[in-house]
N, C-alpha and C positions, 0 to 999 in steps of 0.2 A: 582438493579439487583442482584439476589441471586446466583451468580456464580463466579468462580475463575479459573484462569489459574494456573495449578499446575506443569506443565512440558512443555518443549519446545525443539525444535531442528531446525537447520538451515544449509543448505548447502551453499557453496560459490555460488555466482551468476556470470554468464558470459557464454562464449561458452565452455561447458563442454564436451569435446570430448569423454571422457571415460564413460559417463553416458547415459542411455536411460531413458525414462519416468518411466519405472518400477523400475530401480535401484534408481532413485531419490525418488520415493514414498516410497519404502521399507526402504531406509536409514533413512529418517526422522521419519517414523513410529516406527522403532526399537529404535531410539535414544530418541524420545520424551517420549515414554512409560517408558524407563529406567530412564530418567531424572526425571520423576514423582515418581520414586520408586515403580513402578507397574510391573506386569507381563502382557503379552499379553492377557491372559484369563480374566484379570480384566476389559477390555474395554467392555462397553455395546452397544455402537453404534459408527458408523464412518460416517463422512461427508468428501467428497473429493472435493476440489475446483479445477476445471480444465476447462479452456476456450476451448482448443482443436480447433475445427472448421477446422481441416485439417493440423495443425502443425505436428501431428504424424499420422501414418496410423491407429494405434489401437486407437479406440475411446471409447470403453466400458470398463472403467477403474475402476469402483467403487470397485471391489473385489481385486484389486492389493495390498492394504495394508495387506490383509489376507495372502499374500505370506510369511510374516515374521515368522509365526508359525502355526503349526497344531492346536494349542489351539484357534486360531482366526476363525477357520472354523465355519460358520453359524452366525457370528456376522452381524447384518444388516448394510449395507453400501450404501450410496447414493451419486451420483455425483451431484454437484451444480454448476450452471453457472450464472453469472450476469455481463458480460463484464469485464472490468478491475477491478471491485469490487468483482470478483468471490471469492477471498479468504475470505473477510469479510462476504460475503453472506453465505459461508459454516460455518464459525464460529458462525454466528448468528443463523443458524439452530441448531447447537449444543446447544446454549443457550436456544433456544425454547424447545428442548427435555428435558433439565434439569428442566426448569421452569414448564413444564407439568408433571413432575414426571415420564416420560417414561424411562429415563436413569439417572444413577448416575455418570458414568464416560464416557465421550465422547472424542474420538480422532478426531481432525480436521486436515486434510492435505491439503496443497495447493501446486500444482506442475505444471510446464510447461516446455516443451522442444521445443523451438521456432526455433532453429538453423538448424533443418533438412531440412527446406525449405529456399529459397533464394529470395532476392529482390522483384520483382513485386508480387510474390505469397504471401509473408509476408504482403505487403500493401493491397492486395485484401482480405486476411483473416481478417485483422484488420478493414478494411472498412465495413465489415459485421456487425459491432457494431453500424454503423451510420443508420440514417433514409434514406434508399436507394432511396426511391421515390424522394427525394429532394436533398440528399447529396452524392449519390453514384458516381456521376461524378466529384466531386470536385478534381481538380488536386492536387496530392501529398498525397492522402489518408488522414489519420488522422492528419498528419502534416499540410496538407492543411486546414483541418477543424479547427484546433487550430490557424492556421495563420489567418483565417477569424475572429475567436474570438478576437485575438490580434489586428487585424486591426480595428474592431469595438470599442474595448476598447481604442485604440490610438485615434480614431476619436473623442471620447467623452472626453478623459482626457489628450490628448497630447502624444507625442512620449515617450515611456517608455523603449527604447532600453538599456539605461544605467542600469536601474533597473534589466532588464532581464539578462544582462551580469554579474551583481554582484550576482544575485541568482545562476546562473550557477557556478561562481567561488567559492562561499561559499560552495555549495554542493560538488563540486569536492575536495575542501580543507578538508571538513569533511570526505569524503570518504577515504582519505589517511590512516586514522587510523582505518578503518573498515575492519577486516580480511575477511568478507563475500562479500565485494563490488566488482563489476565488474571492476570499474576503480579506481585505487589508485594513481592518479597523480594530483598534484595541478596545474591546467592549468593557473591560474592567470587571473585577470580581463582583462588585455590587450588582451590576446588570445581570450577570450570569447566575447570581444567587437568588434573585427575586423573580417571582412570577409577575408578569405585566402584560399589557396589550401587545408589546413588541416581543415579549418572551413568554408566551403562554405555555401551559402544559401541553405536551404532545401525547404522552402516555406516562402518567405519574409512576415513579418519581422523576421522569425525564422531561425536561423543558426543551424548547426549541434550541436553546444554546447547548444542549447536550447531544444534539443529533447532527450528523453530517448531512450536507445538502445534495440535491440533484445537480449533476454537473456534466458538462461536455469537456473533452480534452483527449490528448494523446501523448505518448512518450515512446521512445525507441532506444534500443542499445544494439551495438554490434559486439558479438562475442568471438573470441578465437582462443586457440591453445596458448599456453604460457610461452613456449619457445617462439612462436610467431610474434606474440605480444612484445617480446623483449626488443624487437627492432621497430616498434611502432611509436608514434609520438607520445602517447600516454597509455597507461595500462593499470586497471584496478583488478586485482586478483580476488576471486571468490575462494577464500581460504577454508571455509567450512560451510556446508549446506545441509539442510534436513527438511524433509517433507513428511508430515504425519497426518493421518486421517483418524477421526474419532467416529463413534456411532452417530448417525444422523438424528435419530429421535432424541429430543431433550429429556424425555422420560427415562432414558437409559443412562443418564449422566448426573453427577452432582453439579448443579448449576452455580454453586457458590465458588467454584474453582475452574480454571481452564487447564484441565489435565493434558490435553493434546498440545497446547501451547508450551507447557512446561517440558513435555517430552521433546518437542522440536528444538527448544533452546538447549536442552541438555545434550542432544545428539550433535547439533551444529557446533556448539562450543567445544565438545569433545573432539570432533573432527579437526577443528581449527587449532587444537592444543592451547586453548585460551580459557580465561574465566571472565565473568561479567566485569570484574574490576579492571580488566585490560582494555575495555571498550572506551572510546572517546565520546560516542554518541549512539543513539538508537532512533531509527524511524520505525514507529509501531502503529498498529492498525486501530486507530481510535474512531471507528465508525460511530460509536457512541462513547461518551466520556466514561461510562462504567467499564467499557472494554479496556481502555487504557489503565484504569485503576487496577483491574484484575490482572492485567498483563505485567504490571510491576511485580506482583507476587509470583506469577508464572515464570518470569525470566530469572527470578531469584534475587531481585533487588531488595525485597523485604520478606519477612515471614508471612505465612498465610494469615489473612485477616488484618494485616498491618499496612496494606498498600497506601492508605491515606498518609502515612508518615512521609512517604517519598515526595508528595506534592506539598503537604503542609509545612515541611521543614526545608523545602527548596531544593531537594536533591536533583530534581529533573528539570530545573530551570536552565537557561543558556549558560549560566556561570556556576551551575551546581555540580554535584558529584558525578552525575551521568545525565547530560542533556538529552531529553526525550522529545522528539518531534520538533527539532529546530526549524523545520520547514513550515510549521503550523499544523502539520498532520492532516488527516482527512477532514478534520473539523473546520480548519481555516483554508487549507489548500484546495479542498474539494475532493470528491470521490467518484469520478467517472469510472465505473467498475472495472472494465477491461484494462484501463490505463494505470490503475492505482499501483499494482505491484511493480510494474516497470518504472513508474515514476519514483517509487521509493528507492529502487536501485540506482536510478540516475542521480537523485539528490544525495544519496550516501556516497556515490562515486565522486560527485563534485566536492563534497566535504573533504574527502581524502586527497583529491587533486589540488585542493586549496583554491578552488574557483567558485565557491558558493556565495560570494558577494556578501550582502547584508545579513545572511543567515549562517555565515561561516563560524564554525566552532574552532577556536584557536588551537593550533597544534594537533588537529585530528589525525590519528594514526590507524585506528581500527574502529570499524563501524558495524553495528548490527541492524538488520532489517527483519521485521516480523509482519507478515501479510496473512490475513485470516479470511476464510470463506465460510459463509453461512453463520449459524449461531454456534460459533466455536467448533466447527466440524472439520475443516481442512486448514492446515497450518504449515507455513513455509518460513524458515529462518535462514538467513544468509549472514555470514561473517566476512566482511570485505577489508582488504588492505591495499595500499598503493604498491605496485610493482615498479612503476616508473612514471 
């Protein structure tokens, strides 16, 4: 892949009372361009990742990055949406523009303001990413959908509740040191293991500690070609990328395995000329803890049905064989849908640049990112390395 990330920006994630969707977008637009050492007029094209679907009243948002400067007037800008993988979808459109020679410097923004709506309305909006003909009435919305996935996995491979609790605890422990994370408290394994008033069932076998939260936030990157990037202050190369879609209806797939995820990892690693053993860390899509468990198997870290080994034996801890979600993941960092995929690429880039602060993985050289949309429907894998 002949493209690099040369600048980035990231807001805190959480319930951001003083921000609206416009302020989130313009904040990271301004900061990412400056971080790349560029001026607003240097941007050739913009892609905005925003799920929307009723989270905010204003839905035609593609021109909002232009609010930063008069010099950005008339820059082409397009909104991109692909469920919970919206951020990566926007980034990949930027990569396509550079590969096609249509643009030299592309700004990619991912943003979401989810907290303006409440409870049942949030669940209804998110359920719109399911196959409504068959899945629209599943109790609990997307938590219920992933509970069905967990139950099918448990039926085939045994009860994995202990592994889910340890994944949740790991990610919350990692999130303590992430200044952008929504939750910065070490909950401990015992809390994540037990049902309680503070950790009730959401959709058995998933408890509140197994589910990512409703979040606000934004992230942005500036992309350019490798030759241009060589003269810039910093550059993180996308060495391999893959985008894979699977059938949308869950009834057409074996829910005890994420086959699309496995395909995306295979293709991205193949393009990068790398193996999983070459990676220093992975940022993966833990919208629910069972997703991270199954992604261990899909990426090839363990054999099918043995994903629990990776967490129970400490492989995915910060000091383990392959640190997974050193940022705290979606579980602790938060999951503002449109921002998530861009955020993952920002934090992986920071790791490789050596500027990740308290969540830095020592000696990080090669990073993997996996962003998923829907109930294991759309899958993006990126392999990143430092160019300069």
